[in-house]
C-alpha positions in Angstrom: 88.0 268.3 -56.1 87.4 272.1 -55.6 89.5 272.0 -52.2 92.3 269.9 -53.8 93.0 272.3 -56.6 92.0 275.4 -54.7 89.1 276.4 -56.9 88.5 279.4 -54.9 91.7 281.0 -56.3 91.6 279.2 -59.7 88.0 280.0 -60.8 88.7 283.8 -60.9 91.9 283.2 -62.9 90.2 280.8 -65.2 87.3 283.4 -65.7 89.8 286.3 -66.4 91.7 284.1 -68.9 88.3 283.4 -70.6 87.7 287.1 -70.9 91.1 287.4 -72.3 90.8 284.7 -74.7 87.5 286.0 -75.9 89.0 289.5 -76.5 91.9 288.0 -78.5 89.6 285.9 -80.6 87.3 289.0 -81.2 90.2 291.1 -82.4 91.5 288.4 -84.6 88.3 288.6 -86.7 89.3 292.0 -88.1 91.9 291.8 -91.0 92.5 288.0 -90.6 93.7 286.8 -94.0 93.2 283.3 -94.9 95.3 281.4 -97.6 93.2 280.1 -100.4 92.8 276.2 -100.2 91.2 274.1 -103.1 91.2 270.5 -101.9 89.8 268.2 -99.3 89.4 271.2 -96.8 87.6 273.5 -99.3 84.7 275.5 -97.8 85.8 275.2 -94.1 86.7 278.2 -92.2 90.1 278.3 -90.4 90.4 277.3 -86.8 92.9 279.7 -85.1 95.0 279.6 -82.1 93.0 282.4 -80.7 89.9 280.1 -81.0 91.7 277.2 -79.4 92.7 279.4 -76.4 89.0 280.3 -76.1 88.1 276.6 -76.1 90.8 275.7 -73.4 89.7 278.7 -71.3 86.1 277.7 -71.3 86.7 274.1 -70.7 89.0 274.8 -67.6 86.5 277.3 -66.2 83.7 274.6 -66.7 85.6 272.0 -64.9 87.5 274.0 -62.2 84.1 275.4 -61.1 82.4 272.0 -61.3 79.6 273.5 -63.5 79.1 270.2 -65.2 78.0 268.5 -62.1 76.6 265.9 -61.6 78.2 264.8 -64.7 81.8 263.8 -64.3 84.9 265.4 -65.7 88.7 264.7 -66.3 89.9 266.7 -63.4 88.0 264.9 -60.8 89.7 261.6 -61.5 92.2 261.9 -58.3 89.2 262.3 -56.0 87.3 259.4 -57.8 90.3 257.1 -57.1 91.0 258.3 -53.5 87.4 257.9 -52.7 87.7 254.0 -53.4 86.9 254.2 -57.2 88.4 251.5 -59.3 89.8 252.2 -62.8 88.5 249.7 -65.5 92.0 249.0 -67.1 94.0 246.6 -64.9 97.4 248.2 -65.4 96.3 251.7 -64.7 94.3 250.5 -61.7 97.5 248.8 -60.4 99.6 251.9 -60.8 97.1 254.4 -59.4 94.7 252.9 -57.0 97.0 252.7 -54.0 97.9 256.2 -54.4 96.2 259.2 -56.2 99.3 261.3 -55.9 100.4 260.6 -59.6 97.1 261.6 -60.8 97.1 264.8 -58.7 100.6 265.5 -60.1 99.2 265.0 -63.7 96.6 267.4 -62.8 98.9 270.0 -61.5 100.9 269.6 -64.8 97.7 270.1 -66.8 96.9 273.3 -65.1 100.3 274.9 -65.1 100.7 274.0 -68.9 97.4 275.1 -70.1 97.3 278.4 -67.8 100.7 279.3 -69.4 99.3 278.5 -72.9 96.4 280.9 -72.1 98.6 283.6 -70.9 101.0 283.6 -73.9 100.1 285.6 -77.0 99.5 283.5 -80.1 102.4 285.1 -82.0 104.9 283.1 -79.7 104.1 280.1 -81.7 106.7 277.6 -80.3 106.2 278.5 -76.7 102.4 278.1 -77.2 102.7 274.7 -78.9 104.9 273.4 -76.2 102.5 274.5 -73.5 99.5 273.2 -75.1 101.1 269.8 -75.9 102.4 269.6 -72.4 98.8 269.9 -71.1 97.3 267.6 -73.7 99.2 264.5 -72.6 97.9 264.6 -68.9 94.5 265.8 -69.9 94.1 262.9 -72.4 95.1 260.4 -69.8 92.8 261.7 -67.2 89.8 262.2 -69.6 90.1 258.6 -71.2 90.5 257.0 -67.7 87.7 259.0 -66.2 85.5 258.2 -69.4 86.0 254.4 -69.0 86.0 254.2 -65.1 82.9 256.5 -64.5 81.1 254.7 -67.3 79.8 257.9 -68.9 80.0 258.8 -72.5 79.5 262.6 -71.9 83.2 263.5 -72.4 83.8 261.3 -75.4 83.6 264.1 -78.0 85.8 266.4 -76.0 88.4 263.7 -75.7 88.3 263.0 -79.4 88.8 266.7 -80.2 91.7 267.2 -77.8 93.7 264.5 -79.6 93.0 266.2 -82.9 93.9 269.7 -81.7 97.2 268.3 -80.6 97.9 267.0 -84.0 97.1 270.3 -85.6 98.7 272.7 -83.1 102.3 272.6 -84.5 100.9 274.1 -87.7 98.0 276.1 -86.5 100.0 279.1 -85.7 101.6 279.6 -89.1 100.6 282.2 -91.5 101.6 279.9 -94.5 99.5 277.5 -96.4 100.3 274.7 -94.0 98.8 276.6 -91.1 95.8 277.4 -93.1 95.2 273.9 -94.1 95.7 272.6 -90.6 93.2 275.1 -89.2 90.7 274.3 -91.8 91.2 270.6 -91.3 90.7 271.1 -87.5 87.3 272.7 -88.1 86.4 270.0 -90.6 87.2 267.3 -88.1 85.4 269.0 -85.2 82.2 269.4 -87.3 82.5 266.0 -89.2 84.2 263.4 -86.9 83.3 264.9 -83.4 79.9 266.6 -83.4 77.9 265.6 -86.5 78.9 261.8 -86.3 78.2 261.7 -82.4 74.8 263.4 -82.8 74.0 260.9 -85.8 75.2 257.9 -83.8 72.8 259.1 -80.9 69.8 259.4 -83.4 70.4 256.0 -84.9 70.6 254.4 -81.5 67.1 255.6 -80.7 65.9 253.9 -83.9 68.1 250.8 -83.3 66.9 250.3 -79.7 63.5 252.0 -79.5 62.2 251.2 -82.8 60.7 253.3 -85.8 57.4 253.2 -84.3 58.6 254.5 -80.9 60.3 257.3 -82.7 57.2 258.4 -84.7 54.9 258.4 -81.8 57.4 259.6 -79.0 57.2 256.7 -76.7 61.0 256.9 -76.2 60.9 260.5 -75.2 58.0 259.8 -72.7 60.0 257.0 -71.3 63.0 259.3 -70.9 61.1 262.1 -69.3 59.3 259.6 -66.7 61.5 256.8 -65.9 64.6 256.9 -68.3 66.8 258.6 -65.9 67.3 257.7 -62.2 66.6 260.6 -59.9 65.5 262.8 -62.8 63.2 265.0 -60.5 66.2 265.6 -58.1 68.4 266.6 -60.9 66.0 268.8 -62.8 66.5 272.4 -62.0 63.0 273.3 -63.0 60.7 270.4 -61.8 57.7 272.4 -62.7 58.8 272.5 -66.3 59.3 268.7 -66.3 55.8 268.3 -65.2 54.5 270.6 -68.0 56.3 268.8 -70.6 55.2 265.2 -69.3 51.6 266.8 -69.3 51.8 267.5 -73.0 50.9 264.0 -74.2 49.7 265.1 -77.6 52.8 267.1 -78.4 55.3 264.4 -77.4 55.3 263.2 -81.0 56.2 266.6 -82.3 58.9 266.9 -79.8 60.3 263.4 -80.9 60.3 264.5 -84.6 62.1 267.8 -83.7 64.8 265.6 -81.7 65.2 263.3 -84.9 65.4 266.2 -87.2 68.3 267.6 -85.1 69.9 264.1 -84.5 69.5 262.7 -87.9 68.6 265.3 -90.6 70.9 268.0 -89.7 74.1 265.9 -89.0 73.5 263.9 -92.3 73.5 267.2 -94.1 76.6 268.4 -92.5 78.2 265.0 -93.4 77.1 264.6 -97.0 77.2 268.2 -98.3 79.4 268.2 -101.4 82.3 270.6 -101.3 81.0 273.1 -104.0 77.8 273.5 -102.0 79.7 273.4 -98.7 81.7 276.4 -99.8 78.5 278.4 -100.7 76.1 277.1 -97.9 78.4 276.0 -95.2 77.4 278.8 -92.9 73.7 278.2 -93.2 73.8 274.5 -92.8 76.3 274.5 -89.9 74.8 277.3 -88.0 71.5 275.7 -88.2 73.1 272.6 -86.7 74.9 274.4 -84.0 71.9 276.5 -83.1 69.6 273.6 -82.9 72.1 271.5 -80.9 72.6 274.5 -78.3 68.8 274.8 -78.1 68.5 271.0 -77.5 71.1 271.1 -74.6 69.6 274.2 -73.1 66.2 272.4 -73.1 67.8 269.2 -71.5 69.5 271.3 -69.0 66.3 273.1 -67.8 64.2 269.9 -67.8 66.9 267.0 -66.9 69.7 269.1 -65.2 73.3 269.3 -66.5 73.7 267.5 -69.9 76.7 267.2 -72.1 78.2 270.6 -70.9 81.5 270.1 -72.7 79.5 269.6 -76.1 78.1 273.0 -75.6 81.6 274.4 -75.3 82.6 272.5 -78.5 79.3 273.7 -80.3 80.0 277.3 -79.3 83.5 277.0 -80.6 82.3 275.5 -83.9 79.9 278.4 -84.1 82.7 281.0 -83.5 84.8 279.3 -86.3 81.9 279.8 -88.6 81.4 283.4 -87.6 84.0 285.0 -90.0 82.8 283.2 -92.9 79.1 284.3 -92.2 80.3 287.9 -91.5 82.0 288.0 -94.9 78.9 286.9 -96.7 80.2 283.3 -97.1 82.9 284.6 -99.5 84.5 282.2 -101.7 88.2 281.2 -101.6 90.4 282.9 -104.1 90.6 281.2 -107.6 93.1 278.2 -107.9 95.2 280.1 -110.3 95.7 282.9 -107.8 96.5 280.5 -105.1 99.1 278.8 -107.3 100.6 282.2 -108.2 100.8 283.2 -104.5 102.0 279.8 -103.1 104.4 278.5 -105.7 105.3 274.9 -106.6 107.0 274.0 -103.5 104.4 275.2 -101.0 101.7 273.4 -103.1 103.7 270.1 -102.6 104.0 270.5 -98.8 100.2 271.8 -98.7 99.0 268.7 -100.7 100.8 266.3 -98.4 99.4 267.9 -95.3 96.0 268.2 -96.8 96.0 264.4 -97.9 97.2 263.5 -94.2 94.4 265.4 -92.8 91.8 263.8 -95.2 93.2 260.5 -94.2 92.7 260.9 -90.5 89.2 262.3 -91.1 88.5 259.2 -93.4 89.7 256.8 -90.7 87.8 258.6 -88.0 84.5 258.3 -90.1 85.3 254.6 -90.9 85.6 254.1 -87.1 82.3 255.7 -86.4 80.8 253.5 -89.3 82.3 250.2 -87.8 81.2 251.2 -84.3 77.6 251.6 -85.5 77.9 248.4 -87.6 78.9 246.4 -84.4 76.0 247.8 -82.6 73.7 246.9 -85.5 75.2 243.4 -85.4 74.5 243.1 -81.5 78.4 243.3 -81.1 79.0 240.2 -83.2 81.4 241.9 -85.5 83.6 243.1 -82.5 83.4 239.5 -80.9 84.5 238.1 -84.3 87.4 240.5 -84.4 88.5 239.6 -80.9 87.5 243.0 -79.4 86.6 243.1 -75.8 83.1 243.3 -74.7 81.5 246.7 -74.5 81.9 248.1 -71.0 78.5 250.1 -70.8 75.4 248.0 -70.7 77.1 245.4 -73.0 76.6 247.7 -76.0 78.9 250.6 -75.7 82.7 250.8 -75.7 82.8 254.6 -75.0 86.2 255.4 -76.3 87.2 256.2 -79.0 83.7 255.8 -80.4 80.4 255.7 -78.5 76.8 254.7 -79.7 75.3 257.3 -77.3 72.2 255.1 -76.3 70.9 257.4 -73.7 67.2 257.6 -73.1 66.5 254.1 -74.4 65.1 251.2 -72.3 67.7 248.8 -71.1 65.4 245.8 -72.1 65.3 247.0 -75.6 69.0 247.2 -75.7 69.2 243.3 -75.4 66.5 242.9 -78.0 66.7 245.8 -80.4 63.3 246.8 -82.0 64.7 248.4 -85.1 68.3 247.6 -86.5 69.4 250.9 -88.2 71.7 250.6 -91.3 73.9 253.4 -89.7 77.1 251.6 -91.1 75.8 251.9 -94.7 75.0 255.4 -94.3 78.4 256.4 -92.8 80.2 254.5 -95.6 78.2 256.3 -98.3 78.9 259.6 -96.5 82.6 258.6 -96.3 82.9 257.6 -100.0 81.2 260.8 -101.2 83.7 262.9 -99.2 86.7 261.0 -100.3 85.5 261.2 -104.0 84.9 264.9 -103.8 88.1 265.6 -102.1 90.1 263.4 -104.6 88.6 265.2 -107.6 89.2 268.7 -106.2 92.7 268.0 -105.0 93.8 266.4 -108.3 92.3 269.1 -110.2 93.9 271.8 -108.1 97.3 270.4 -108.3 97.1 269.9 -112.1 96.0 273.4 -112.5 98.7 274.7 -110.2 101.5 272.8 -112.1 100.0 274.0 -115.6 100.3 277.6 -114.3 103.9 277.0 -113.2 104.9 275.6 -116.5 103.1 278.6 -118.3 105.0 281.0 -116.1 108.4 279.2 -116.7 107.6 279.3 -120.5 106.9 283.1 -120.4 110.3 283.5 -118.8 112.2 281.6 -121.6 113.9 283.8 -124.1 111.8 284.3 -127.4 113.4 283.5 -130.6 112.3 285.0 -133.9 111.1 282.6 -136.5 112.5 283.0 -140.0 110.1 284.6 -142.5 
């Protein structure tokens, strides 16, 4: 792949654009004004165009330099097909197997569009939007085909986020209420529907397939370190560290509890935190989640080799989105009456529609995670009853758009799960609480804004003297 895309020339360009995107994002932190929002996106910091450019630059640098190897990536799909690989979807396999030239053309279009997107200043809103969307289409196709053909769930979160970013990008660069709400929604989607839900699904899979006892005594972790991954010693960059970890038999349960705290407790807090508390403690909880996730992947990289590198990019971007809020001391949004006074009745109507559209997409995605986990808890009986195709990975995982992330569990326990977790019930409760909180806040905000508008109109009416 590196020879086909001339990585020797592209890698320095991507690295330079990564530095440029980092500089633009850092400059955007000073004096950035965010419009007040009181609704489903309350308490979430704004995702900016500069931050999206930073993510694109980091992901391109990762894939062009093949730093995620031996994990697969979207840009390697043409080499996968030309090397004799078979796409799992018959239609796409018929189109692309005979010649990978079309896939290579899609990759060239992706690189050209996203390199132009990185070069353009964010103030060129229409041009930036067109370039980003022109790159999203080929990247989404390459990512999904690679995801289902290489039988790997490592890029599932990235594929989901790219689609969400494409939906938000037309509004993202605006300085009005619509741009603010779209930016806050994208941060919300990244935290709830991409990262927290994915890590929660991974934690529930360990309970589902390994059992509660194995989670408490660390048997699943001992299996993962010794025989859970083929060629683990060849992949590990620090075999001596792997041996040291395996030798710590008495501390394996503690490592297992720490992993479960990261994959169950912190994602659950991120998902269920009510909006008033989120506005106050969002920085602490989310930064703890981001820091623990990055530490988890750093440990896995040192012991097991490259592991979910695209997730590390997403986690870094989420942490960067939280940084302005933390730097400002977790400042609260302006009061609803100030928001109504600044926005006016028309913009509030548009903002309300956009906010509810974003909340609906978030709800549908969370319901999708819930249904996927419920299907896994029922041994895929629910999917079979609905006529869905059989899961492609080990007979338990459909990979896209939602995955169960059943890594580091024994294959024999996947056929006969030792503990069926009620993950579908947990996610449904989380979704219900989030929808209720958003509905109460949004309805209260709209009523208050319209009441302020009526009061303002009443003050503008001519006053008549009452007869004495």
